C-alpha positions in Angstrom: -13.2 -3.4 20.2 -14.9 -5.1 17.4 -14.1 -8.7 16.5 -12.0 -9.8 13.8 -11.5 -12.6 11.9 -8.8 -13.3 9.9 -7.5 -16.5 7.2 -4.9 -16.9 5.1 -4.9 -16.8 1.2 -3.4 -18.1 -1.5 -3.8 -17.3 -5.4 -0.9 -17.3 -8.0 1.0 -14.3 -10.0 3.8 -13.2 -10.8 5.3 -16.7 -11.4 4.6 -17.3 -7.6 2.0 -19.1 -5.0 1.2 -16.0 -3.1 -0.1 -16.1 0.5 -2.1 -13.3 1.2 -3.3 -12.0 4.8 -7.6 -11.1 4.6 -8.8 -9.7 7.9 -12.7 -9.3 8.0 -14.5 -6.8 10.4 -17.2 -8.2 12.6 -20.8 -8.6 10.7 -22.4 -10.3 8.1 -22.8 -7.0 6.0 -20.8 -6.2 2.5 -17.8 -3.7 3.6 -15.5 -1.3 2.1 -12.5 -2.9 1.7 -8.1 -1.9 1.4 -6.2 -3.8 -0.4 -3.0 -3.1 1.8 0.8 -3.9 0.1 3.6 -4.2 2.3 7.6 -2.9 1.6 9.7 -4.3 -0.4 11.0 -7.2 1.8 7.5 -8.4 1.9 4.6 -9.6 3.5 5.3 -9.8 7.6 3.8 -9.1 10.6 3.5 -5.8 10.5 1.7 -5.5 7.5 -0.7 -8.0 8.8 -1.8 -6.1 12.1 -2.1 -3.1 9.6 -4.6 -5.1 8.4 -6.2 -6.1 11.2 -6.1 -2.7 13.0 -8.0 -1.8 9.3 -11.1 -4.6 9.8 -11.1 -2.9 13.4 -12.2 0.2 11.9 -14.8 -1.4 9.3 -12.6 -2.0 6.8 -12.6 -5.4 4.7 -8.4 -5.3 4.2 -6.1 -7.9 2.3 -1.8 -7.2 2.7 -1.0 -9.0 -0.3 2.2 -11.3 -0.7 5.0 -10.2 -3.3 7.6 -12.8 -3.5 5.6 -16.0 -3.5 5.4 -16.1 0.7 8.7 -15.7 1.8 10.1 -12.8 3.8 13.5 -10.8 2.1 14.8 -10.5 5.3 18.6 -9.6 3.5 18.7 -6.4 1.5 20.7 -8.0 -1.1 17.8 -10.3 -1.8 15.5 -7.8 -1.7 17.0 -5.4 -4.0 17.0 -8.2 -6.1 14.2 -8.7 -6.2 12.3 -5.4 -5.9 14.5 -3.3 -8.7 13.4 -5.8 -11.6 10.3 -5.3 -10.4 9.3 -1.7 -9.8 11.0 -0.8 -13.6 8.6 -3.2 -15.1 4.7 -1.0 -14.5 3.2 -4.3 -15.8 4.8 -6.8 -13.6 3.9 -4.8 -10.6 0.0 -4.5 -12.2 -0.4 -8.5 -12.7 0.5 -8.6 -8.9 -1.8 -6.0 -8.5 -4.6 -7.5 -10.2 -4.3 -10.5 -8.7 -4.6 -9.9 -5.1 -7.5 -7.0 -6.6 -9.0 -9.6 -7.6 -9.2 -12.2 -4.5 -10.3 -8.8 -2.8 -13.2 -8.4 -4.8 -14.0 -12.3 -4.3 -14.6 -12.1 -1.3 -18.4 -11.4 0.1 -18.2 -9.0 2.2 -16.5 -6.9 0.3 -18.4 -4.1 -1.2 -16.4 -4.3 -4.7 -17.4 -0.7 -5.6 -15.4 0.8 -2.8 -11.8 -0.3 -2.8 -9.1 2.0 -1.0 -5.3 0.9 -2.5 -2.8 1.5 0.9 0.5 0.8 0.3 4.2 1.3 1.6 7.2 1.6 -0.7 7.0 -1.6 -3.7 3.1 -2.5 -2.1 2.6 1.5 -2.5 3.9 1.9 -6.2 1.5 -1.6 -6.9 -0.7 0.8 -6.2 -0.2 3.7 -8.0 -0.1 1.7 -11.2 -3.1 -0.2 -10.0 -4.5 2.9 -10.6 -2.9 4.5 -13.4 -4.0 1.0 -15.0 -7.5 2.4 -14.9 -8.3 0.7 -11.1 -11.2 2.8 -10.1 -10.6 2.7 -6.6 -11.7 5.1 -3.9 -8.5 6.6 -2.4 -4.9 5.8 -2.8 -2.8 6.0 -0.2 0.9 5.6 0.0 4.5 5.8 1.9 7.8 6.2 0.5 6.1 5.5 -2.9 7.0 8.5 -4.8 7.4 6.1 -8.1 7.0 7.6 -11.4 5.2 5.9 -13.8 3.9 6.3 -17.6 2.8 9.7 -17.8 0.0 9.4 -20.1 -1.7 7.1 -18.3 -1.5 9.0 -15.3 -4.9 11.2 -15.6 -6.4 7.2 -15.4 -6.4 8.0 -11.6 -10.2 9.1 -11.0 -9.7 9.8 -6.8 -7.3 11.0 -4.5 -4.2 10.4 -4.1 -1.9 11.2 -0.1 1.3 10.6 -0.2 3.8 10.7 2.8 7.8 10.5 2.4 10.5 11.4 5.3 11.9 14.9 4.7 15.9 12.8 4.5 14.9 9.5 2.9 17.8 9.6 0.4 16.1 6.8 -1.9 12.8 9.5 -2.3 15.4 12.6 -2.6 13.7 15.6 -3.7 14.1 15.2 -7.7 11.8 12.6 -7.1 9.5 14.1 -5.5 9.6 17.1 -7.6 8.8 14.7 -10.6 5.5 12.5 -8.8 3.9 16.0 -8.1 4.3 17.1 -11.5 3.1 13.9 -13.0 0.4 13.9 -10.6 -0.6 17.6 -11.3 0.1 17.2 -15.3 -2.6 14.6 -14.9 -5.3 16.9 -13.0 -5.0 14.4 -10.4 -6.6 15.0 -6.7 -3.1 14.9 -4.6 -1.8 15.8 -1.7 2.0 15.3 -0.5 3.0 15.0 3.1 6.6 15.4 4.6 8.0 14.4 7.6 10.1 16.4 9.2 13.3 14.5 10.4 12.6 10.9 9.1 14.5 8.6 6.9 12.8 5.9 4.2 10.9 3.3 6.5 10.1 5.4 9.1 6.9 3.7 9.8 8.7 0.1 10.1 9.5 -0.8 13.1 13.2 -1.4 13.6 15.0 -4.7 12.9 17.3 -6.7 14.0 19.4 -7.6 10.6 21.0 -5.3 8.5 18.9 -2.5 6.5 19.4 -0.8 3.0 21.2 2.7 4.0 19.1 5.3 4.6 16.3 3.4 6.5 15.2 4.6 9.9 12.2 4.8 12.1 10.6 7.2 13.6 8.4 6.8 15.7 6.9 9.5 16.3 6.3 10.3 12.5 5.5 6.6 12.0 2.1 7.4 14.4 1.2 10.8 12.5 1.4 9.0 9.1 -0.8 6.5 10.1 -3.3 8.9 11.0 -3.0 10.5 8.2 -3.8 7.2 6.3 -7.2 6.5 8.9 -7.6 9.7 8.3 -8.1 9.5 4.5 -9.8 6.7 4.2 -11.9 8.0 6.8 -12.9 10.8 3.5 -13.2 8.6 0.9 -14.1 5.7 2.4 -16.5 6.0 5.1 -17.1 3.1 7.4 -21.7 2.5 8.4 -22.5 1.0 11.3 -21.8 -2.9 11.1 -25.0 -5.1 10.9 
């Protein structure tokens, strides 16, 4: 296990003071980097641990913020903030670019070797950055089968991996079909993995509070999805030995 250093980073976006979590691997050299987007409720310890795990693998990882340092655990608060956001690609792109600027400014980051990984709303932001022409090496999403401006999707020039639960009512088959049709029409190198029996946010550990209907944890598929994401990064953004 390598030594990981973490920092809290503050930056403005969407009219808010965002508070991200930056995890740095051992060494002093520049490393490939991952922009990590959270589910709709916002940045939590779940995403912070994922960023730390990516740093253990040798990546610089920034888990970015969605709500100005707040975690919107009440479903009604989360939906009130996220639904308008998901309907506004420009706002999503602005939030993503602000975080990406922070990641690129980190001296340990190799600015030419960055991937985006995101869950739910955070995954949708990663896809929008790809549609905006950001030169990612890979985009990986879970529960983020959002469609965008079809004429811009051809600007995604990296592999896209997407995971979804077969029983996810928030990402039903028609939405999957629309997403894959958009990727195909744009000539994107894409993959879609459907995890049998899984609901929305199947990757997220159970919470004590109320959740949106159709959400449920699936431990086995959560582990599989993480392995699939790590495999995507190993393929498209391999880590060289630390110096």
